[in-house]
PDB file of N, CA, C and O in Angstrom:
ATOM      1  N   MET A   1       0.937  -1.232  -0.003  1.00  0.00           N
ATOM      2  CA  MET A   1      -0.071  -0.073  -0.010  1.00  0.00           C
ATOM      3  C   MET A   1       0.815   1.249   0.064  1.00  0.00           C
ATOM      4  O   MET A   1       1.780   1.295   0.826  1.00  0.00           O
ATOM      5  N   LYS A   2       0.456   2.330  -0.756  1.00  0.00           N
ATOM      6  CA  LYS A   2       1.294   3.622  -0.803  1.00  0.00           C
ATOM      7  C   LYS A   2       1.161   4.262   0.490  1.00  0.00           C
ATOM      8  O   LYS A   2       0.224   4.114   1.275  1.00  0.00           O
ATOM      9  N   ALA A   3       2.139   4.953   0.629  1.00  0.00           N
ATOM     10  CA  ALA A   3       2.049   5.985   1.969  1.00  0.00           C
ATOM     11  C   ALA A   3       3.041   7.122   1.559  1.00  0.00           C
ATOM     12  O   ALA A   3       4.100   6.988   0.946  1.00  0.00           O
ATOM     13  N   TYR A   4       2.500   8.203   2.004  1.00  0.00           N
ATOM     14  CA  TYR A   4       3.076   9.717   1.891  1.00  0.00           C
ATOM     15  C   TYR A   4       3.730  10.335   2.885  1.00  0.00           C
ATOM     16  O   TYR A   4       3.283  10.249   4.028  1.00  0.00           O
ATOM     17  N   THR A   5       4.778  10.987   2.644  1.00  0.00           N
ATOM     18  CA  THR A   5       5.337  11.929   3.726  1.00  0.00           C
ATOM     19  C   THR A   5       5.194  13.273   3.017  1.00  0.00           C
ATOM     20  O   THR A   5       5.431  13.531   1.837  1.00  0.00           O
ATOM     21  N   TYR A   6       4.762  14.065   3.980  1.00  0.00           N
ATOM     22  CA  TYR A   6       4.378  15.434   3.504  1.00  0.00           C
ATOM     23  C   TYR A   6       4.821  16.577   4.224  1.00  0.00           C
ATOM     24  O   TYR A   6       4.888  16.454   5.447  1.00  0.00           O
ATOM     25  N   ILE A   7       5.155  17.726   3.681  1.00  0.00           N
ATOM     26  CA  ILE A   7       5.780  18.799   4.419  1.00  0.00           C
ATOM     27  C   ILE A   7       4.777  20.136   4.302  1.00  0.00           C
ATOM     28  O   ILE A   7       4.519  20.586   3.185  1.00  0.00           O
ATOM     29  N   LEU A   8       4.244  20.724   5.468  1.00  0.00           N
ATOM     30  CA  LEU A   8       3.376  21.939   5.175  1.00  0.00           C
ATOM     31  C   LEU A   8       3.891  23.149   5.821  1.00  0.00           C
ATOM     32  O   LEU A   8       4.245  23.220   6.998  1.00  0.00           O
ATOM     33  N   LEU A   9       3.903  24.107   4.949  1.00  0.00           N
ATOM     34  CA  LEU A   9       4.434  25.495   5.567  1.00  0.00           C
ATOM     35  C   LEU A   9       3.175  26.079   6.377  1.00  0.00           C
ATOM     36  O   LEU A   9       2.085  26.193   5.816  1.00  0.00           O
ATOM     37  N   CYS A  10       3.364  26.436   7.686  1.00  0.00           N
ATOM     38  CA  CYS A  10       2.236  26.893   8.489  1.00  0.00           C
ATOM     39  C   CYS A  10       2.419  28.478   8.521  1.00  0.00           C
ATOM     40  O   CYS A  10       3.433  29.051   8.122  1.00  0.00           O
ATOM     41  N   CYS A  11       1.321  29.088   9.041  1.00  0.00           N
ATOM     42  CA  CYS A  11       1.200  30.400   8.851  1.00  0.00           C
ATOM     43  C   CYS A  11       1.978  31.197   9.975  1.00  0.00           C
ATOM     44  O   CYS A  11       1.899  32.423  10.054  1.00  0.00           O
ATOM     45  N   ASN A  12       2.653  30.509  10.747  1.00  0.00           N
ATOM     46  CA  ASN A  12       3.709  31.110  11.606  1.00  0.00           C
ATOM     47  C   ASN A  12       5.214  30.956  10.877  1.00  0.00           C
ATOM     48  O   ASN A  12       6.231  31.325  11.464  1.00  0.00           O
ATOM     49  N   GLY A  13       5.235  30.540   9.923  1.00  0.00           N
ATOM     50  CA  GLY A  13       6.534  30.278   8.939  1.00  0.00           C
ATOM     51  C   GLY A  13       7.302  28.899   9.505  1.00  0.00           C
ATOM     52  O   GLY A  13       8.399  28.554   9.068  1.00  0.00           O
ATOM     53  N   GLN A  14       6.787  28.376  10.236  1.00  0.00           N
ATOM     54  CA  GLN A  14       7.413  27.047  10.712  1.00  0.00           C
ATOM     55  C   GLN A  14       6.872  25.957   9.681  1.00  0.00           C
ATOM     56  O   GLN A  14       5.904  26.164   8.950  1.00  0.00           O
ATOM     57  N   TYR A  15       7.537  24.885   9.703  1.00  0.00           N
ATOM     58  CA  TYR A  15       7.210  23.564   8.822  1.00  0.00           C
ATOM     59  C   TYR A  15       6.509  22.471   9.784  1.00  0.00           C
ATOM     60  O   TYR A  15       6.706  22.470  10.999  1.00  0.00           O
ATOM     61  N   TYR A  16       5.691  21.563   9.142  1.00  0.00           N
ATOM     62  CA  TYR A  16       5.056  20.568   9.734  1.00  0.00           C
ATOM     63  C   TYR A  16       5.267  19.391   8.776  1.00  0.00           C
ATOM     64  O   TYR A  16       4.998  19.416   7.575  1.00  0.00           O
ATOM     65  N   VAL A  17       5.770  18.379   9.441  1.00  0.00           N
ATOM     66  CA  VAL A  17       6.190  17.249   8.524  1.00  0.00           C
ATOM     67  C   VAL A  17       5.161  15.934   8.969  1.00  0.00           C
ATOM     68  O   VAL A  17       5.179  15.623  10.160  1.00  0.00           O
ATOM     69  N   GLY A  18       4.395  15.269   8.171  1.00  0.00           N
ATOM     70  CA  GLY A  18       3.570  14.315   8.619  1.00  0.00           C
ATOM     71  C   GLY A  18       3.651  13.163   7.579  1.00  0.00           C
ATOM     72  O   GLY A  18       4.378  13.242   6.588  1.00  0.00           O
ATOM     73  N   SER A  19       2.906  12.140   7.843  1.00  0.00           N
ATOM     74  CA  SER A  19       2.776  11.085   7.098  1.00  0.00           C
ATOM     75  C   SER A  19       1.397  10.375   6.729  1.00  0.00           C
ATOM     76  O   SER A  19       0.593  10.481   7.656  1.00  0.00           O
ATOM     77  N   THR A  20       1.023   9.846   5.887  1.00  0.00           N
ATOM     78  CA  THR A  20      -0.422   9.325   5.654  1.00  0.00           C
ATOM     79  C   THR A  20      -0.453   8.386   4.552  1.00  0.00           C
ATOM     80  O   THR A  20       0.443   8.258   3.718  1.00  0.00           O
ATOM     81  N   LYS A  21      -1.679   7.654   4.604  1.00  0.00           N
ATOM     82  CA  LYS A  21      -2.026   6.879   3.386  1.00  0.00           C
ATOM     83  C   LYS A  21      -2.952   7.484   2.408  1.00  0.00           C
ATOM     84  O   LYS A  21      -3.037   7.100   1.242  1.00  0.00           O
ATOM     85  N   ASN A  22      -3.632   8.428   2.916  1.00  0.00           N
ATOM     86  CA  ASN A  22      -4.702   9.182   2.140  1.00  0.00           C
ATOM     87  C   ASN A  22      -4.250  10.755   2.181  1.00  0.00           C
ATOM     88  O   ASN A  22      -4.647  11.511   3.068  1.00  0.00           O
ATOM     89  N   LEU A  23      -3.355  11.174   1.101  1.00  0.00           N
ATOM     90  CA  LEU A  23      -2.941  12.495   1.265  1.00  0.00           C
ATOM     91  C   LEU A  23      -4.062  13.562   1.034  1.00  0.00           C
ATOM     92  O   LEU A  23      -4.201  14.494   1.826  1.00  0.00           O
ATOM     93  N   GLU A  24      -4.686  13.441   0.171  1.00  0.00           N
ATOM     94  CA  GLU A  24      -5.841  14.327  -0.096  1.00  0.00           C
ATOM     95  C   GLU A  24      -6.795  14.631   1.190  1.00  0.00           C
ATOM     96  O   GLU A  24      -7.079  15.763   1.583  1.00  0.00           O
ATOM     97  N   LYS A  25      -7.186  13.549   1.705  1.00  0.00           N
ATOM     98  CA  LYS A  25      -8.102  13.485   3.141  1.00  0.00           C
ATOM     99  C   LYS A  25      -7.357  14.131   4.022  1.00  0.00           C
ATOM    100  O   LYS A  25      -7.875  15.057   4.647  1.00  0.00           O
ATOM    101  N   ARG A  26      -6.013  13.782   4.248  1.00  0.00           N
ATOM    102  CA  ARG A  26      -5.124  14.528   5.359  1.00  0.00           C
ATOM    103  C   ARG A  26      -4.905  15.866   5.378  1.00  0.00           C
ATOM    104  O   ARG A  26      -4.930  16.537   6.410  1.00  0.00           O
ATOM    105  N   ILE A  27      -4.645  16.385   4.051  1.00  0.00           N
ATOM    106  CA  ILE A  27      -4.490  17.811   3.900  1.00  0.00           C
ATOM    107  C   ILE A  27      -5.691  18.590   4.232  1.00  0.00           C
ATOM    108  O   ILE A  27      -5.663  19.604   4.929  1.00  0.00           O
ATOM    109  N   ASN A  28      -6.726  18.091   3.719  1.00  0.00           N
ATOM    110  CA  ASN A  28      -7.989  18.767   4.012  1.00  0.00           C
ATOM    111  C   ASN A  28      -8.186  18.740   5.332  1.00  0.00           C
ATOM    112  O   ASN A  28      -8.675  19.786   5.757  1.00  0.00           O
ATOM    113  N   GLU A  29      -7.956  17.823   6.223  1.00  0.00           N
ATOM    114  CA  GLU A  29      -8.106  17.816   7.612  1.00  0.00           C
ATOM    115  C   GLU A  29      -7.402  18.948   8.240  1.00  0.00           C
ATOM    116  O   GLU A  29      -7.989  19.678   9.040  1.00  0.00           O
ATOM    117  N   HIS A  30      -6.142  19.129   7.905  1.00  0.00           N
ATOM    118  CA  HIS A  30      -5.206  20.331   8.435  1.00  0.00           C
ATOM    119  C   HIS A  30      -5.723  21.455   8.034  1.00  0.00           C
ATOM    120  O   HIS A  30      -5.534  22.402   8.798  1.00  0.00           O
ATOM    121  N   GLN A  31      -6.334  21.666   7.052  1.00  0.00           N
ATOM    122  CA  GLN A  31      -6.831  22.943   6.564  1.00  0.00           C
ATOM    123  C   GLN A  31      -8.036  23.243   7.404  1.00  0.00           C
ATOM    124  O   GLN A  31      -8.204  24.384   7.835  1.00  0.00           O
ATOM    125  N   MET A  32      -8.806  22.365   7.636  1.00  0.00           N
ATOM    126  CA  MET A  32     -10.080  22.698   8.615  1.00  0.00           C
ATOM    127  C   MET A  32      -9.744  22.574  10.086  1.00  0.00           C
ATOM    128  O   MET A  32     -10.666  22.438  10.891  1.00  0.00           O
ATOM    129  N   GLY A  33      -8.424  22.613  10.507  1.00  0.00           N
ATOM    130  CA  GLY A  33      -8.375  22.411  11.752  1.00  0.00           C
ATOM    131  C   GLY A  33      -8.511  21.285  12.623  1.00  0.00           C
ATOM    132  O   GLY A  33      -8.489  21.354  13.851  1.00  0.00           O
ATOM    133  N   PHE A  34      -8.679  20.037  11.805  1.00  0.00           N
ATOM    134  CA  PHE A  34      -8.757  18.750  12.480  1.00  0.00           C
ATOM    135  C   PHE A  34      -7.487  17.957  12.405  1.00  0.00           C
ATOM    136  O   PHE A  34      -7.507  16.743  12.606  1.00  0.00           O
ATOM    137  N   GLY A  35      -6.360  18.618  12.115  1.00  0.00           N
ATOM    138  CA  GLY A  35      -5.196  17.699  11.994  1.00  0.00           C
ATOM    139  C   GLY A  35      -4.467  17.607  13.423  1.00  0.00           C
ATOM    140  O   GLY A  35      -5.083  17.429  14.474  1.00  0.00           O
ATOM    141  N   SER A  36      -3.192  17.737  13.332  1.00  0.00           N
ATOM    142  CA  SER A  36      -2.505  17.661  14.614  1.00  0.00           C
ATOM    143  C   SER A  36      -2.631  18.874  15.438  1.00  0.00           C
ATOM    144  O   SER A  36      -3.118  19.902  14.966  1.00  0.00           O
ATOM    145  N   ASN A  37      -2.175  18.788  16.753  1.00  0.00           N
ATOM    146  CA  ASN A  37      -2.457  19.995  17.566  1.00  0.00           C
ATOM    147  C   ASN A  37      -1.660  21.173  16.925  1.00  0.00           C
ATOM    148  O   ASN A  37      -2.139  22.301  16.819  1.00  0.00           O
ATOM    149  N   PHE A  38      -0.311  20.803  16.473  1.00  0.00           N
ATOM    150  CA  PHE A  38       0.305  21.816  15.995  1.00  0.00           C
ATOM    151  C   PHE A  38      -0.374  22.659  14.724  1.00  0.00           C
ATOM    152  O   PHE A  38      -0.250  23.876  14.585  1.00  0.00           O
ATOM    153  N   THR A  39      -0.930  22.003  14.048  1.00  0.00           N
ATOM    154  CA  THR A  39      -1.570  22.601  12.816  1.00  0.00           C
ATOM    155  C   THR A  39      -3.125  23.139  13.119  1.00  0.00           C
ATOM    156  O   THR A  39      -3.802  23.911  12.441  1.00  0.00           O
ATOM    157  N   LYS A  40      -3.363  22.651  14.024  1.00  0.00           N
ATOM    158  CA  LYS A  40      -4.732  23.405  14.784  1.00  0.00           C
ATOM    159  C   LYS A  40      -4.355  24.911  15.287  1.00  0.00           C
ATOM    160  O   LYS A  40      -5.138  25.852  15.163  1.00  0.00           O
ATOM    161  N   LYS A  41      -3.435  24.990  15.700  1.00  0.00           N
ATOM    162  CA  LYS A  41      -2.922  26.376  16.114  1.00  0.00           C
ATOM    163  C   LYS A  41      -2.250  27.209  15.198  1.00  0.00           C
ATOM    164  O   LYS A  41      -2.113  28.427  15.311  1.00  0.00           O
ATOM    165  N   HIS A  42      -1.837  26.491  14.283  1.00  0.00           N
ATOM    166  CA  HIS A  42      -0.973  27.430  13.222  1.00  0.00           C
ATOM    167  C   HIS A  42      -1.389  26.708  11.719  1.00  0.00           C
ATOM    168  O   HIS A  42      -0.720  25.832  11.171  1.00  0.00           O
ATOM    169  N   LEU A  43      -2.315  27.136  11.340  1.00  0.00           N
ATOM    170  CA  LEU A  43      -2.945  26.533   9.883  1.00  0.00           C
ATOM    171  C   LEU A  43      -1.855  26.690   8.809  1.00  0.00           C
ATOM    172  O   LEU A  43      -1.103  27.646   8.620  1.00  0.00           O
ATOM    173  N   PRO A  44      -1.951  25.517   8.151  1.00  0.00           N
ATOM    174  CA  PRO A  44      -1.027  25.605   6.915  1.00  0.00           C
ATOM    175  C   PRO A  44      -1.536  26.673   5.944  1.00  0.00           C
ATOM    176  O   PRO A  44      -2.716  27.004   5.837  1.00  0.00           O
ATOM    177  N   ILE A  45      -0.552  27.153   5.278  1.00  0.00           N
ATOM    178  CA  ILE A  45      -0.807  28.223   4.207  1.00  0.00           C
ATOM    179  C   ILE A  45      -1.170  27.480   2.903  1.00  0.00           C
ATOM    180  O   ILE A  45      -0.585  26.438   2.604  1.00  0.00           O
ATOM    181  N   ASN A  46      -2.131  28.014   2.131  1.00  0.00           N
ATOM    182  CA  ASN A  46      -2.566  27.346   1.042  1.00  0.00           C
ATOM    183  C   ASN A  46      -1.613  27.322  -0.078  1.00  0.00           C
ATOM    184  O   ASN A  46      -1.903  26.741  -1.123  1.00  0.00           O
TER     185      ASN A  46
END
């Protein structure tokens, strides 16, 4: 099964690194504030 590692640039200028099997779903979760505790506080930049 495929898995992805991704890097997000957040609104505070820091990067968040994560991994997932469903990249599109996980990115959407981060954008809506349902991702990790870090990205809930510092939403990713589109």
